[in-house]
C-alpha positions in Angstrom: 12.5 -8.1 -13.9 9.0 -6.5 -13.6 8.0 -3.9 -10.7 4.9 -4.6 -9.3 5.2 -1.6 -6.8 2.2 0.3 -8.6 0.1 -2.6 -10.4 -0.2 -4.1 -7.2 -2.4 -1.6 -6.9 -5.0 -1.2 -9.2 -7.8 -3.8 -8.0 -10.2 -3.6 -10.8 -8.6 -4.8 -14.4 -8.6 -3.4 -17.3 -6.5 -0.1 -16.3 -7.3 1.7 -19.0 -5.0 5.1 -19.4 -7.8 7.9 -21.2 -5.6 9.7 -23.0 -3.4 9.8 -25.7 -0.1 10.9 -24.5 2.9 9.1 -25.9 4.5 10.5 -22.6 2.0 8.6 -20.2 1.9 5.9 -22.0 5.5 5.5 -22.1 5.8 5.6 -17.9 2.9 3.5 -17.1 4.8 1.3 -19.0 8.0 1.2 -17.2 6.3 1.0 -13.6 5.3 -2.7 -15.2 1.4 -1.6 -15.3 -0.7 -3.9 -18.1 -2.5 -0.9 -19.4 -5.1 -0.3 -22.6 -4.8 3.3 -24.4 -7.5 4.8 -25.3 -8.7 9.0 -26.2 -11.7 10.1 -25.1 -11.7 13.2 -26.7 -12.7 15.9 -24.5 -12.6 19.4 -25.8 -9.9 20.4 -23.4 -10.5 24.6 -23.3 -10.7 26.6 -20.0 -13.8 27.7 -18.6 -14.3 31.8 -17.6 -12.9 32.4 -14.4 -10.8 28.5 -13.2 -7.7 28.4 -11.2 -5.4 26.4 -13.1 -5.5 23.4 -10.6 -9.5 23.5 -11.1 -8.7 23.4 -14.4 -7.2 20.2 -15.1 -9.2 18.2 -12.0 -12.3 18.7 -14.0 -10.9 17.3 -17.8 -8.8 14.8 -15.8 -12.3 13.5 -14.7 -14.7 14.5 -18.2 -12.2 11.9 -19.7 -11.8 9.0 -17.1 -16.1 9.4 -16.9 -16.3 9.6 -20.5 -13.6 6.3 -21.0 -15.7 4.7 -18.2 -19.4 4.8 -18.8 -18.6 2.0 -21.5 -16.7 -0.6 -19.6 -18.9 -2.6 -16.6 -15.6 -3.6 -14.9 -12.0 -1.9 -15.0 -10.0 1.4 -13.6 -10.3 4.7 -15.9 -7.4 7.2 -15.6 -7.7 10.2 -16.8 -5.0 13.2 -17.3 -4.6 16.4 -18.4 -1.0 18.6 -17.9 -1.1 22.2 -18.4 1.7 25.0 -18.6 1.0 28.2 -16.3 2.3 32.0 -16.8 1.4 34.8 -14.7 -1.9 33.1 -13.5 -2.7 32.1 -17.4 -3.3 28.8 -19.2 -1.1 28.0 -21.8 -2.0 24.7 -23.1 -0.6 22.9 -27.2 -0.3 25.0 -29.3 -2.3 25.8 -32.8 0.7 25.3 -34.9 4.4 26.1 -34.8 3.9 30.3 -35.0 2.2 29.8 -31.5 4.8 27.7 -30.2 7.6 29.7 -30.6 5.4 33.1 -29.3 4.9 30.6 -25.9 8.6 29.1 -25.8 9.3 32.9 -25.8 6.6 33.9 -23.5 8.4 31.3 -20.4 12.4 31.7 -21.6 14.2 32.7 -18.6 11.9 32.7 -17.0 10.0 30.5 -14.2 6.9 29.0 -14.6 4.5 26.3 -12.9 3.1 22.9 -14.6 0.2 21.1 -13.3 -1.2 17.6 -13.8 -4.8 16.8 -13.0 -6.0 13.0 -12.3 -8.5 11.7 -12.0 -9.4 7.8 -11.1 -12.5 5.6 -11.7 -13.4 2.4 -10.9 -15.9 1.1 -12.9 -18.1 -1.7 -11.3 -19.2 0.9 -9.0 -18.2 4.6 -10.0 -16.4 5.4 -6.9 -13.2 8.4 -8.0 -10.5 9.5 -6.4 -9.0 12.7 -8.1 -6.3 15.2 -7.5 -3.6 17.6 -8.7 0.0 17.9 -8.8 1.9 21.1 -9.4 5.6 22.0 -10.3 8.0 25.0 -11.1 10.0 25.2 -14.2 12.7 27.4 -15.1 13.3 27.7 -19.1 17.0 28.0 -20.2 17.3 32.0 -21.7 16.7 30.4 -24.8 17.6 32.5 -28.3 15.8 33.4 -31.3 17.8 30.3 -32.8 17.5 28.2 -29.9 13.4 28.3 -30.5 13.0 28.8 -34.3 15.1 25.2 -34.6 13.4 23.2 -31.4 9.8 24.4 -33.4 11.0 23.2 -36.8 11.8 19.7 -35.1 8.1 19.6 -34.0 8.4 18.1 -30.7 6.6 21.3 -29.2 3.2 21.2 -31.4 1.5 18.8 -29.3 2.7 19.7 -26.2 1.3 21.7 -23.3 3.2 25.4 -23.0 5.3 24.0 -26.4 7.8 22.3 -24.6 9.0 19.0 -23.7 11.2 17.7 -20.5 12.2 14.8 -22.2 13.8 14.3 -25.3 14.7 17.5 -26.8 12.7 19.7 -25.0 15.6 18.3 -22.4 17.5 21.2 -23.9 14.7 23.4 -23.1 14.7 23.7 -19.4 17.1 24.8 -16.7 15.4 23.7 -13.6 12.9 21.4 -11.9 11.3 22.7 -8.2 8.8 19.6 -7.4 8.0 16.0 -9.1 9.5 15.3 -12.6 7.5 12.8 -13.6 4.4 15.6 -13.2 6.1 17.9 -15.7 6.5 14.7 -18.6 2.6 14.4 -17.9 2.0 11.4 -15.4 3.2 12.7 -11.3 3.7 9.1 -10.3 3.6 9.2 -6.5 0.0 11.1 -6.8 -1.0 8.3 -8.8 0.5 5.9 -5.8 -1.7 8.0 -3.5 -5.3 7.9 -5.3 -4.8 4.1 -6.1 -4.4 3.8 -2.5 -7.6 6.0 -1.8 -9.7 4.1 -4.6 -8.9 1.2 -2.6 -10.9 2.7 0.0 -13.8 4.6 -1.8 -17.6 3.4 -1.0 -19.3 3.0 -4.2 -20.4 6.0 -5.9 -24.2 7.4 -4.8 -26.9 5.9 -7.3 -24.4 2.5 -7.4 
């Protein structure tokens, strides 16, 4: 039976996911939210002195705004997720070698996962944005564990070189906060922002 708890909050259709992430697509599908997905191709480099929360919200806004530009109507969702260790942002690894380095740096340690979300209503440019933060403890992985995980290819397209779903479930020992944030789409935050967008006034210039 379809679940309309989230889809009913989308007031302007189509609903567009400005992301190529299969994890985010899977979560939206599980929530029975009809959507189309497109990756806007925004550079994801951090700016000098940019805090993790500022970084993910800025990129989420850029992605949502870029996808919204070409649409007269609809609701666009932009998202960005990073792993943060000792204040340093860990993005997606450039290859297997960097993935192994990232995993060795976070094994046996707590780190943070930040996801920024941004919604844009295409008809009038209204926006609602925010971020979620979750603490994650990675298991004390052996070098053999890391080599096996990297060889499987799963870490190569994920911030911090791991995912909490699929094989990555064996990497994580404990989660303090929103599980879906670690996957890349914090559902409670999405619901809050959809409600905010429903009350938002048009942006300047509309």
